[in-house]
C-alpha positions in Angstrom: 49.4 -0.7 110.2 50.0 -0.4 106.5 49.8 3.2 105.4 48.1 3.6 102.0 49.0 7.2 101.6 47.6 7.6 98.1 44.1 6.6 99.3 44.4 8.9 102.3 45.3 11.8 100.0 42.3 11.1 97.8 39.9 11.2 100.8 41.4 14.5 102.0 41.2 15.9 98.5 37.5 15.0 98.3 36.9 17.0 101.5 37.9 20.1 99.6 34.6 20.1 97.7 32.2 18.3 100.1 32.1 17.6 103.8 30.7 14.0 103.4 32.7 11.2 101.7 31.1 7.8 101.1 33.8 5.2 101.1 32.6 1.9 99.6 34.4 -1.4 98.8 34.0 -5.1 99.4 34.4 -6.6 102.8 38.0 -6.8 104.0 39.2 -4.4 101.3 40.8 -2.3 104.1 38.2 0.4 104.7 38.5 0.4 108.5 42.3 0.4 108.6 42.3 3.2 106.0 39.9 5.3 108.0 41.8 4.8 111.2 44.9 6.2 109.4 43.2 9.5 108.6 44.9 12.3 110.5 43.0 13.4 113.7 39.9 11.4 112.9 37.5 10.1 115.5 36.3 6.6 114.7 32.8 5.3 115.4 31.9 1.6 114.7 28.2 1.5 113.8 28.1 -2.2 114.4 28.2 -1.5 118.2 24.9 -1.0 119.9 26.5 1.7 122.1 27.5 3.7 119.0 24.0 3.3 117.5 22.5 4.7 120.7 24.8 7.7 120.5 23.9 8.3 116.9 20.2 8.0 117.5 20.3 11.8 118.2 22.0 13.1 115.1 21.9 16.8 116.0 23.3 16.2 119.5 26.0 13.9 118.2 27.0 16.3 115.4 27.0 19.3 117.8 29.5 17.4 120.0 31.8 16.6 117.1 31.4 19.9 115.3 34.5 20.9 113.3 36.2 17.5 113.6 36.9 14.7 111.2 34.7 11.6 112.1 34.5 8.1 110.6 31.1 6.3 110.7 32.1 2.7 109.8 29.4 0.4 108.5 26.9 3.3 108.6 24.2 1.2 107.0 23.7 -0.4 110.4 21.9 2.7 111.6 18.1 2.8 111.2 18.2 5.9 109.1 21.8 6.6 108.0 20.9 9.0 105.2 19.2 11.3 107.7 22.3 11.7 109.8 24.5 12.3 106.7 22.1 14.8 105.3 22.0 16.8 108.6 25.8 16.7 108.7 26.1 18.0 105.1 23.4 20.7 105.4 23.9 22.0 109.0 27.4 21.0 110.1 29.6 21.6 107.0 32.6 22.2 109.2 32.5 18.6 110.3 34.2 16.2 107.9 32.5 12.8 107.7 33.7 9.6 106.2 30.9 7.0 106.0 31.7 3.5 104.9 29.8 0.5 103.5 30.2 -2.5 101.3 27.9 -1.4 98.5 27.0 1.6 96.5 25.1 4.1 98.6 21.8 3.6 96.7 21.8 -0.2 96.9 20.4 -0.5 100.4 16.7 0.2 101.2 17.9 1.9 104.4 19.2 4.8 102.4 16.0 6.8 101.8 18.0 9.6 100.3 21.0 9.2 98.0 22.4 12.5 99.2 22.8 13.8 95.6 24.9 17.0 95.6 25.8 16.5 99.3 28.7 14.0 99.1 31.6 12.7 97.2 32.2 9.0 96.7 35.3 6.9 96.7 35.5 3.2 95.8 38.3 1.4 97.6 39.3 -1.4 95.2 41.4 -4.4 95.9 45.1 -3.6 96.1 46.6 -1.5 93.3 50.2 -1.3 92.1 50.7 1.6 94.6 49.4 -0.6 97.4 51.9 -3.3 96.6 54.6 -0.7 97.3 52.9 0.3 100.5 52.7 -3.4 101.6 56.4 -3.9 101.2 57.0 -4.2 97.4 55.0 -7.4 96.8 55.2 -9.0 93.4 52.5 -9.0 90.7 52.4 -12.8 90.6 51.7 -12.8 94.4 49.0 -10.2 93.8 47.4 -12.4 91.2 47.4 -15.6 93.1 46.6 -14.3 96.6 44.3 -11.5 95.4 44.1 -7.9 96.5 42.3 -8.0 99.8 45.1 -7.0 102.3 44.7 -10.0 104.7 44.8 -12.4 101.8 47.6 -10.6 100.0 49.8 -10.5 103.2 49.3 -14.1 104.1 52.1 -16.6 103.6 50.0 -18.7 101.2 46.5 -18.7 99.8 44.2 -20.6 102.2 41.0 -22.0 100.7 39.3 -21.8 104.1 39.8 -18.0 104.0 38.1 -17.6 100.7 35.2 -19.8 101.8 34.8 -17.9 105.0 34.8 -14.6 103.1 32.0 -15.9 100.9 30.0 -17.0 103.9 30.4 -13.7 105.6 29.5 -11.9 102.4 26.2 -13.8 102.2 25.4 -13.3 105.9 26.4 -9.7 106.4 26.0 -8.0 103.0 23.4 -10.0 101.0 21.1 -10.8 103.8 21.2 -7.5 105.6 21.1 -5.2 102.6 19.0 -7.3 100.1 17.4 -10.1 102.1 17.7 -12.6 99.3 16.6 -16.2 99.7 18.0 -19.4 98.3 21.5 -19.2 99.6 22.6 -22.3 97.6 21.5 -20.8 94.3 23.1 -17.4 95.0 26.4 -19.0 96.1 26.4 -21.3 93.0 25.8 -18.3 90.8 28.8 -16.5 92.4 31.0 -19.6 92.1 30.2 -20.0 88.4 30.7 -16.3 87.6 34.1 -16.4 89.2 35.1 -19.5 87.3 34.1 -17.9 84.0 35.4 -14.4 84.9 36.3 -12.2 82.0 34.0 -14.1 79.5 30.8 -13.1 77.7 27.9 -13.3 80.1 25.0 -15.4 78.9 22.1 -15.7 81.4 21.1 -19.1 80.1 24.5 -20.5 81.1 23.6 -19.9 84.8 19.9 -20.4 85.1 19.8 -24.2 84.9 22.8 -25.1 87.1 21.6 -22.5 89.7 18.0 -23.6 89.4 16.8 -20.1 88.9 15.0 -18.1 86.2 16.7 -15.6 83.8 15.0 -12.8 85.7 16.6 -14.0 89.0 20.0 -14.3 87.2 19.7 -10.6 86.2 18.7 -9.8 89.8 21.7 -11.7 91.3 24.1 -10.0 88.9 22.7 -6.6 89.8 23.3 -7.4 93.5 26.9 -8.5 92.8 27.5 -5.4 90.8 26.1 -3.1 93.5 28.3 -4.6 96.1 31.5 -4.4 93.9 31.8 -8.2 93.7 31.1 -8.4 89.9 32.1 -5.8 87.2 29.8 -5.7 84.2 31.8 -4.5 81.2 29.3 -3.6 78.5 30.0 -3.2 74.7 31.2 0.0 73.2 29.4 0.7 70.0 28.2 3.4 67.6 28.1 1.2 64.5 25.3 -1.1 65.4 25.0 -3.2 62.2 28.6 -4.4 62.5 29.3 -4.4 66.2 28.3 -6.4 69.3 25.9 -4.1 71.2 24.2 -6.1 73.9 26.4 -9.0 75.3 28.4 -7.8 78.4 31.5 -9.4 79.7 31.6 -10.0 83.5 34.7 -10.0 85.7 35.0 -11.2 89.3 36.2 -8.5 91.7 39.5 -10.1 92.7 42.1 -12.4 91.1 42.6 -14.4 94.3 38.9 -15.5 94.3 39.1 -16.3 90.5 42.2 -18.5 91.2 40.5 -20.1 94.1 37.3 -20.9 92.2 39.3 -22.3 89.3 41.4 -24.5 91.6 44.7 -22.8 90.8 47.2 -23.3 93.6 50.1 -21.9 91.5 50.2 -20.0 88.2 51.2 -21.4 84.9 52.4 -19.1 82.0 49.0 -19.4 80.3 47.2 -18.1 83.4 49.1 -14.8 83.5 47.4 -13.1 80.5 43.8 -13.4 81.8 44.8 -12.4 85.3 46.7 -9.5 84.0 43.6 -8.3 82.2 41.8 -8.4 85.6 44.6 -6.3 87.2 44.4 -3.7 84.5 40.7 -3.4 85.0 41.2 -3.0 88.8 43.8 -0.3 88.2 41.4 1.6 85.9 38.6 1.3 88.4 40.8 2.6 91.2 42.1 5.6 89.4 39.2 6.6 87.2 36.5 5.8 89.9 34.0 4.8 87.2 32.2 1.7 86.0 31.9 3.3 82.5 34.6 1.1 81.1 33.7 -0.9 78.0 35.0 -3.5 75.6 34.7 -3.6 71.8 33.9 -6.5 69.5 32.6 -6.6 66.0 30.6 -9.4 64.4 33.7 -10.8 62.8 35.3 -11.5 66.2 37.8 -8.6 66.3 38.0 -7.4 69.9 39.6 -4.7 72.1 40.0 -5.5 75.8 38.8 -2.2 77.2 37.5 1.1 75.8 37.2 4.2 77.9 34.7 6.6 76.3 35.5 10.3 76.3 33.4 13.3 75.5 36.2 14.9 73.6 39.2 13.4 71.8 37.8 10.0 70.9 37.7 6.8 72.9 40.8 5.3 74.7 41.5 1.8 73.4 43.4 -0.5 75.8 44.9 -3.8 75.0 46.2 -5.9 77.9 49.3 -8.1 77.3 51.4 -9.8 79.9 54.4 -9.3 77.6 54.6 -6.4 75.1 55.9 -8.8 72.4 52.5 -10.6 72.5 50.8 -7.6 70.9 49.3 -8.0 67.5 48.1 -4.7 66.0 45.4 -6.2 63.8 42.4 -5.6 66.0 43.5 -2.2 67.0 43.9 -1.2 63.3 40.3 -2.3 62.6 39.0 -0.4 65.6 40.9 2.7 64.6 39.6 2.5 61.1 36.1 3.1 62.6 37.2 5.3 65.4 40.2 7.2 64.2 40.4 9.7 67.1 41.7 8.7 70.5 44.6 7.2 72.4 45.6 3.6 71.7 47.4 1.9 74.6 49.0 -1.5 75.2 49.4 -2.2 78.9 52.2 -4.8 79.5 54.0 -6.0 82.6 57.4 -5.7 81.1 57.2 -2.1 80.0 59.5 -0.1 82.3 59.1 3.3 80.5 56.4 4.4 78.1 57.2 4.2 74.4 55.3 4.9 71.2 55.4 2.7 68.0 53.7 3.2 64.7 51.8 0.4 63.0 50.9 1.8 59.7 48.6 4.8 60.3 48.0 3.8 64.0 50.3 5.1 66.8 50.3 2.8 69.8 51.6 3.8 73.3 53.1 1.0 75.3 52.8 1.6 79.0 53.2 -0.3 82.3 50.6 -0.5 85.0 52.1 2.4 86.9 51.4 4.7 83.9 47.6 4.2 84.0 47.0 7.0 86.6 47.9 9.4 83.8 44.5 8.6 82.3 42.5 10.9 84.5 38.8 11.6 84.9 39.5 15.0 83.4 40.5 13.4 80.1 37.8 10.7 80.0 
């Protein structure tokens, strides 16, 4: 069993403020293995009919497990999962509960209560840089090509059948059970096209015709993919509406392995590394900040900043992603900082071993590696 200690520590840390933790993440991201590695935790698989019968009496079950740490895996399989979690939070606070699911808690109709104020949430992303160390020091190029789902990352070579099987399982077990969508072919085609164009500006009309669906259905499909962590919608950052892009989002696929698979890449060329590196930086930001409120910036003259992290104080954090630090051109960042002079300016590059600061005229830029991103904490954003 691969021990992802940093994720275990985060779960245990969340228990300090709430007794219920909702652990979400895409299928095969490692939620079950992670939960089984929690110290002294009792594991219950809600996919099993026997477990569901036991949990049909929430008060009786929680009385028997009072004061323990319990894991309720795939809790959305229960008829009324929110009732059990609400009773646990309100009446059995000494019992620590980790409940898992593929989507955000409010995405499923089975959750009649979002448990506001009663739980903490943790999003288990595909493998981070710290996970590569836990998995035996795997390389960034392997992470890009294989993707960040542990079974795929640890395989000897990417297998197209594994990716196709995952997509079939995603449709059958997540989409059908949680959302009950119809038109499997249209939905799958939409997902395939989105992965192929991952990281680009999202235009609904680009998908409507080849998927044989309306613009309204395109928006619905995208919302479903976002709720289940399979697509990340990065919206524009703007306060100067006359000169900036304000409505066109960029959409990223959840995992570099699936992006490579959909693009037909069996090996990586030098030109592929930059776009995939951008995906890795976004994944690292999601993992450590635990927020979807990551933006990008573009003005109407075409100047662009890869990612912007808004902050209530201190100005926005501007992030440029470069595979090599030498590829950085300060022009766009200078224009952005002319409009938003306050805030931290970062270049995240794969070949930066130690943070360093350089001045480009009036703009100071901090060059960092992927391992330095955890220093951007929720407390500062």
